[in-house]
Structure formats: structure tokens, C-alpha cells
DRENKEZA-98643 format. One record per residue (C-alpha): residue in three letters; z, x, y. Coordinates in steps of 0.2 Angstrom, whole numbers. Layout:
BEGIN
<mike residu="ALA" zz="Z" xx="X" yy="Y"/>
...
This chain:
BEGIN
<mike residu="MET" zz="238" xx="-407" yy="415"/>
<mike residu="LEU" zz="254" xx="-399" yy="420"/>
<mike residu="GLN" zz="248" xx="-382" yy="414"/>
<mike residu="LEU" zz="233" xx="-383" yy="426"/>
<mike residu="PHE" zz="244" xx="-388" yy="441"/>
<mike residu="LYS" zz="256" xx="-374" yy="437"/>
<mike residu="ASN" zz="242" xx="-361" yy="435"/>
<mike residu="GLU" zz="234" xx="-368" yy="452"/>
<mike residu="ALA" zz="251" xx="-365" yy="461"/>
<mike residu="ILE" zz="252" xx="-348" yy="454"/>
<mike residu="THR" zz="234" xx="-344" yy="459"/>
<mike residu="LYS" zz="237" xx="-351" yy="477"/>
<mike residu="VAL" zz="252" xx="-340" yy="480"/>
<mike residu="ALA" zz="244" xx="-325" yy="473"/>
<mike residu="ARG" zz="229" xx="-327" yy="484"/>
<mike residu="LYS" zz="241" xx="-329" yy="499"/>
<mike residu="GLN" zz="248" xx="-312" yy="494"/>
<mike residu="MET" zz="231" xx="-304" yy="493"/>
<mike residu="GLU" zz="227" xx="-311" yy="510"/>
<mike residu="ILE" zz="242" xx="-302" yy="517"/>
<mike residu="ARG" zz="237" xx="-286" yy="508"/>
<mike residu="GLN" zz="219" xx="-288" yy="515"/>
<mike residu="LEU" zz="227" xx="-286" yy="532"/>
<mike residu="GLU" zz="234" xx="-269" yy="527"/>
<mike residu="LEU" zz="218" xx="-264" yy="518"/>
<mike residu="ASP" zz="208" xx="-268" yy="534"/>
<mike residu="TRP" zz="220" xx="-259" yy="545"/>
<mike residu="TYR" zz="219" xx="-243" yy="535"/>
<mike residu="THR" zz="200" xx="-243" yy="534"/>
<mike residu="MET" zz="199" xx="-246" yy="552"/>
<mike residu="ASN" zz="210" xx="-230" yy="555"/>
<mike residu="TYR" zz="199" xx="-220" yy="543"/>
<mike residu="ASP" zz="184" xx="-226" yy="552"/>
<mike residu="THR" zz="191" xx="-221" yy="569"/>
<mike residu="MET" zz="196" xx="-204" yy="563"/>
<mike residu="ALA" zz="179" xx="-201" yy="555"/>
<mike residu="LEU" zz="170" xx="-206" yy="570"/>
<mike residu="GLN" zz="180" xx="-194" yy="581"/>
<mike residu="ALA" zz="180" xx="-180" yy="568"/>
<mike residu="THR" zz="161" xx="-181" yy="567"/>
<mike residu="LEU" zz="160" xx="-179" yy="586"/>
<mike residu="PHE" zz="171" xx="-163" yy="585"/>
<mike residu="ALA" zz="162" xx="-156" yy="570"/>
<mike residu="GLY" zz="145" xx="-158" yy="579"/>
<mike residu="PHE" zz="152" xx="-148" yy="594"/>
<mike residu="SER" zz="160" xx="-135" yy="583"/>
<mike residu="PHE" zz="144" xx="-132" yy="573"/>
<mike residu="ASP" zz="134" xx="-130" yy="590"/>
<mike residu="HIS" zz="147" xx="-117" yy="595"/>
<mike residu="ILE" zz="147" xx="-107" yy="579"/>
<mike residu="THR" zz="128" xx="-106" yy="578"/>
<mike residu="ASP" zz="128" xx="-98" yy="596"/>
<mike residu="PRO" zz="128" xx="-79" yy="595"/>
<mike residu="VAL" zz="143" xx="-70" yy="603"/>
<mike residu="PRO" zz="137" xx="-58" yy="617"/>
<mike residu="GLU" zz="137" xx="-40" yy="613"/>
<mike residu="GLY" zz="151" xx="-29" yy="619"/>
<mike residu="THR" zz="164" xx="-43" yy="615"/>
<mike residu="ALA" zz="180" xx="-36" yy="608"/>
<mike residu="LEU" zz="181" xx="-37" yy="589"/>
<mike residu="TRP" zz="198" xx="-46" yy="589"/>
<mike residu="MET" zz="192" xx="-59" yy="601"/>
<mike residu="GLU" zz="176" xx="-62" yy="592"/>
<mike residu="VAL" zz="185" xx="-64" yy="575"/>
<mike residu="ALA" zz="198" xx="-76" yy="583"/>
<mike residu="TYR" zz="184" xx="-86" yy="592"/>
<mike residu="VAL" zz="173" xx="-88" yy="576"/>
<mike residu="SER" zz="188" xx="-91" yy="565"/>
<mike residu="LEU" zz="195" xx="-105" yy="576"/>
<mike residu="THR" zz="178" xx="-113" yy="577"/>
<mike residu="ALA" zz="176" xx="-112" yy="559"/>
<mike residu="ILE" zz="193" xx="-120" yy="556"/>
<mike residu="ALA" zz="189" xx="-134" yy="568"/>
<mike residu="LEU" zz="173" xx="-137" yy="559"/>
<mike residu="GLY" zz="180" xx="-136" yy="542"/>
<mike residu="PHE" zz="195" xx="-148" yy="545"/>
<mike residu="GLU" zz="184" xx="-161" yy="554"/>
<mike residu="LEU" zz="172" xx="-161" yy="540"/>
<mike residu="CYS" zz="186" xx="-163" yy="528"/>
<mike residu="VAL" zz="192" xx="-178" yy="538"/>
<mike residu="CYS" zz="174" xx="-185" yy="538"/>
<mike residu="MET" zz="172" xx="-184" yy="519"/>
<mike residu="SER" zz="190" xx="-190" yy="515"/>
<mike residu="CYS" zz="188" xx="-205" yy="527"/>
<mike residu="THR" zz="171" xx="-209" yy="519"/>
<mike residu="PHE" zz="178" xx="-208" yy="501"/>
<mike residu="CYS" zz="194" xx="-218" yy="505"/>
<mike residu="CYS" zz="184" xx="-232" yy="513"/>
<mike residu="ILE" zz="171" xx="-233" yy="499"/>
<mike residu="PHE" zz="182" xx="-231" yy="484"/>
<mike residu="GLY" zz="198" xx="-239" yy="491"/>
<mike residu="LYS" zz="189" xx="-255" yy="495"/>
<mike residu="GLY" zz="180" xx="-254" yy="479"/>
<mike residu="LEU" zz="196" xx="-252" yy="469"/>
<mike residu="ALA" zz="204" xx="-267" yy="478"/>
<mike residu="LEU" zz="189" xx="-278" yy="475"/>
<mike residu="ARG" zz="183" xx="-274" yy="458"/>
<mike residu="GLY" zz="199" xx="-266" yy="450"/>
<mike residu="PRO" zz="202" xx="-271" yy="432"/>
<mike residu="HIS" zz="220" xx="-276" yy="435"/>
<mike residu="GLY" zz="218" xx="-289" yy="448"/>
<mike residu="ALA" zz="232" xx="-289" yy="461"/>
<mike residu="ARG" zz="239" xx="-272" yy="454"/>
<mike residu="SER" zz="223" xx="-264" yy="458"/>
<mike residu="VAL" zz="224" xx="-270" yy="476"/>
<mike residu="HIS" zz="242" xx="-263" yy="477"/>
<mike residu="VAL" zz="236" xx="-246" yy="470"/>
<mike residu="ALA" zz="222" xx="-246" yy="483"/>
<mike residu="VAL" zz="233" xx="-250" yy="498"/>
<mike residu="GLU" zz="247" xx="-238" yy="493"/>
<mike residu="ASN" zz="235" xx="-223" yy="490"/>
<mike residu="LEU" zz="226" xx="-226" yy="507"/>
<mike residu="GLU" zz="243" xx="-226" yy="515"/>
<mike residu="LYS" zz="247" xx="-209" yy="506"/>
<mike residu="GLU" zz="231" xx="-201" yy="511"/>
<mike residu="GLN" zz="231" xx="-207" yy="529"/>
<mike residu="ARG" zz="245" xx="-194" yy="534"/>
<mike residu="LEU" zz="236" xx="-179" yy="526"/>
<mike residu="VAL" zz="220" xx="-184" yy="534"/>
<mike residu="PHE" zz="228" xx="-187" yy="551"/>
<mike residu="THR" zz="236" xx="-170" yy="550"/>
<mike residu="GLN" zz="219" xx="-162" yy="546"/>
<mike residu="PHE" zz="211" xx="-171" yy="561"/>
<mike residu="VAL" zz="225" xx="-165" yy="573"/>
<mike residu="ILE" zz="223" xx="-147" yy="567"/>
<mike residu="GLY" zz="205" xx="-147" yy="569"/>
<mike residu="ILE" zz="206" xx="-153" yy="587"/>
<mike residu="ILE" zz="219" xx="-140" yy="591"/>
<mike residu="ALA" zz="208" xx="-126" yy="584"/>
<mike residu="TYR" zz="193" xx="-133" yy="594"/>
<mike residu="LEU" zz="203" xx="-133" yy="610"/>
<mike residu="LEU" zz="210" xx="-115" yy="607"/>
<mike residu="SER" zz="192" xx="-109" yy="603"/>
<mike residu="HIS" zz="186" xx="-115" yy="620"/>
<mike residu="ILE" zz="200" xx="-105" yy="628"/>
<mike residu="LEU" zz="193" xx="-89" yy="620"/>
<mike residu="GLN" zz="175" xx="-94" yy="623"/>
<mike residu="LEU" zz="179" xx="-93" yy="642"/>
<mike residu="TRP" zz="185" xx="-75" yy="640"/>
<mike residu="ILE" zz="170" xx="-71" yy="630"/>
<mike residu="TYR" zz="156" xx="-78" yy="641"/>
<mike residu="PHE" zz="164" xx="-77" yy="659"/>
<mike residu="ARG" zz="171" xx="-63" yy="669"/>
<mike residu="PRO" zz="190" xx="-61" yy="667"/>
<mike residu="ARG" zz="194" xx="-68" yy="684"/>
<mike residu="ILE" zz="184" xx="-84" yy="681"/>
<mike residu="ALA" zz="191" xx="-85" yy="664"/>
<mike residu="LEU" zz="209" xx="-84" yy="670"/>
<mike residu="THR" zz="206" xx="-97" yy="683"/>
<mike residu="VAL" zz="199" xx="-109" yy="671"/>
<mike residu="SER" zz="211" xx="-105" yy="656"/>
<mike residu="ILE" zz="226" xx="-109" yy="666"/>
<mike residu="PRO" zz="223" xx="-128" yy="668"/>
<mike residu="LEU" zz="215" xx="-129" yy="651"/>
<mike residu="VAL" zz="230" xx="-122" yy="643"/>
<mike residu="ILE" zz="241" xx="-134" yy="653"/>
<mike residu="PHE" zz="230" xx="-148" yy="646"/>
<mike residu="VAL" zz="231" xx="-142" yy="628"/>
<mike residu="VAL" zz="250" xx="-141" yy="629"/>
<mike residu="THR" zz="250" xx="-159" yy="637"/>
<mike residu="ILE" zz="239" xx="-166" yy="623"/>
<mike residu="GLY" zz="250" xx="-158" yy="610"/>
<mike residu="TYR" zz="266" xx="-165" yy="619"/>
<mike residu="TYR" zz="259" xx="-183" yy="620"/>
<mike residu="VAL" zz="253" xx="-182" yy="602"/>
<mike residu="TRP" zz="270" xx="-178" yy="597"/>
<mike residu="TYR" zz="278" xx="-191" yy="608"/>
<mike residu="ILE" zz="267" xx="-205" yy="602"/>
<mike residu="VAL" zz="269" xx="-201" yy="584"/>
<mike residu="ASN" zz="288" xx="-200" yy="585"/>
<mike residu="ALA" zz="288" xx="-216" yy="596"/>
<mike residu="LEU" zz="276" xx="-227" yy="585"/>
<mike residu="LEU" zz="275" xx="-219" yy="568"/>
<mike residu="LEU" zz="286" xx="-229" yy="555"/>
<mike residu="ASP" zz="295" xx="-220" yy="542"/>
<mike residu="ASP" zz="289" xx="-224" yy="525"/>
<mike residu="SER" zz="306" xx="-230" yy="519"/>
<mike residu="LYS" zz="307" xx="-243" yy="534"/>
<mike residu="ALA" zz="289" xx="-249" yy="534"/>
<mike residu="LEU" zz="285" xx="-266" yy="527"/>
<mike residu="THR" zz="272" xx="-270" yy="515"/>
<mike residu="GLY" zz="262" xx="-285" yy="509"/>
<mike residu="GLN" zz="268" xx="-284" yy="491"/>
<mike residu="ILE" zz="280" xx="-297" yy="485"/>
<mike residu="GLY" zz="291" xx="-290" yy="471"/>
<mike residu="ALA" zz="296" xx="-307" yy="464"/>
<mike residu="TRP" zz="278" xx="-310" yy="459"/>
<mike residu="ALA" zz="276" xx="-294" yy="450"/>
<mike residu="PRO" zz="277" xx="-303" yy="432"/>
<mike residu="TYR" zz="262" xx="-314" yy="437"/>
<mike residu="GLU" zz="252" xx="-299" yy="442"/>
<mike residu="ARG" zz="251" xx="-294" yy="424"/>
<mike residu="ILE" zz="240" xx="-310" yy="419"/>
<mike residu="GLU" zz="224" xx="-304" yy="413"/>
<mike residu="ASP" zz="207" xx="-310" yy="418"/>
<mike residu="LEU" zz="203" xx="-325" yy="408"/>
<mike residu="ASP" zz="185" xx="-320" yy="406"/>
<mike residu="GLU" zz="190" xx="-303" yy="400"/>
<mike residu="ALA" zz="204" xx="-309" yy="389"/>
<mike residu="ILE" zz="195" xx="-324" yy="380"/>
<mike residu="TYR" zz="176" xx="-322" yy="382"/>
<mike residu="LYS" zz="174" xx="-304" yy="379"/>
<mike residu="PRO" zz="183" xx="-303" yy="362"/>
<mike residu="ILE" zz="172" xx="-317" yy="356"/>
<mike residu="GLU" zz="156" xx="-308" yy="363"/>
<mike residu="SER" zz="162" xx="-292" yy="354"/>
<mike residu="LYS" zz="164" xx="-301" yy="338"/>
<mike residu="GLN" zz="147" xx="-309" yy="339"/>
<mike residu="MET" zz="139" xx="-292" yy="342"/>
<mike residu="LEU" zz="148" xx="-284" yy="327"/>
<mike residu="TYR" zz="143" xx="-299" yy="316"/>
<mike residu="LYS" zz="125" xx="-297" yy="321"/>
<mike residu="SER" zz="125" xx="-278" yy="318"/>
<mike residu="GLY" zz="132" xx="-282" yy="300"/>
<mike residu="ARG" zz="148" xx="-273" yy="303"/>
<mike residu="SER" zz="159" xx="-289" yy="300"/>
């Protein structure tokens, strides 16, 4: 009887830890969903621009720069979409169906955390390339005087966006060494407990199959 009560106590605490890790998992997947949604929007705009033919007589360097920036924006935003999709699908799948229980949840959350910085960097680079391509687009499709008139406030907005991105990231982004996690180190030994069904029933089932096949 005591063994059952002890196992129940360990299970309850382990489940509480998993509830805390679930908050982290939901937060990361929400971030990926948000970036994927915005990246899809910018990728659609970039694809629409890259399919429009550049007017004849455009300077070669300007045409190459415009198409390159648009392609960079499209490529990075598509990378963000695919990365977010895979992280949400396989990250949650590993946490839910991982063969190592709580350790699988820890691995899923830690890898989602590692990938988030790279995906966010790709997302920001894609947006910057998209905005810069718009500035060149003005000089390609409009007269120089009109292009200059519109480019000045647009450049100001681009610089302002870059500044606020830098300011918000520095103000709110936590360093990895200072950020708290839901993993409780004291419970690490209990996380190595195997699944009872896998540890007890599966070997018996395997022996029965071997016996029926005549190999034991």
C-alpha cells in the first residue's frame, strides 16, 4: 500500500511540473504561430512584386538590387513559415508522444527555445529586405522627383522601425542565462522512470510472439 501512495505522490508532482512546462510549450507555439501568420502575409506581398515585370529602360544595378531584395524577403519569410510549421507540429508531438516521458517534454521545450531566436532573426531580415525593396520600387516605377518625395518619409519609417525593434528586443528579451524554466532539477532522477506498459507488458508480448514463431 505504501508503494502505491509513494508512486501516486511522485506522479502528482511530476504532473505539476509538466503543467508548468505546458505553459512554456504553449508560449513558444503561440510565438511561432504569430510569426508564421505575419511571414505568410509578407511572403504573399513579395511574391506578387517579384512576378511583376520591371519596366524597360531601368538601370541594371537598380533592377538587380530590387529583384534580389524581393527574393531575399520572399525566401526568408518562406523559411519562417516552414520552420514555424515544423516546430509547432513536431515540437508538440515530441512533448506529447515522446518515448522518454518528462525528458521528451524538456527536449521539446529546449529545442523550441533554441530555434526561436534563429526564426525571429530570419523574420526581421525578411521584413527589412521587403521595406528596402519598396524604396527601390519607387525609383523604378515613378519619376525621380516623386520617388525622392516619397522615399524620404519611407526611409525615416524604416529607420524608426529598425530602432524600435532594437529597443524592444533589448528592453524585453531575456538572456538565456537569466531566463527561468519550468524544469525542476531535483526531480531529474524520477524522470528516468520508464513507462510501465513499455517496461512490463511489451517484453512479455515480445516473448509470446517469439514463442509462437517457434524461436524460443
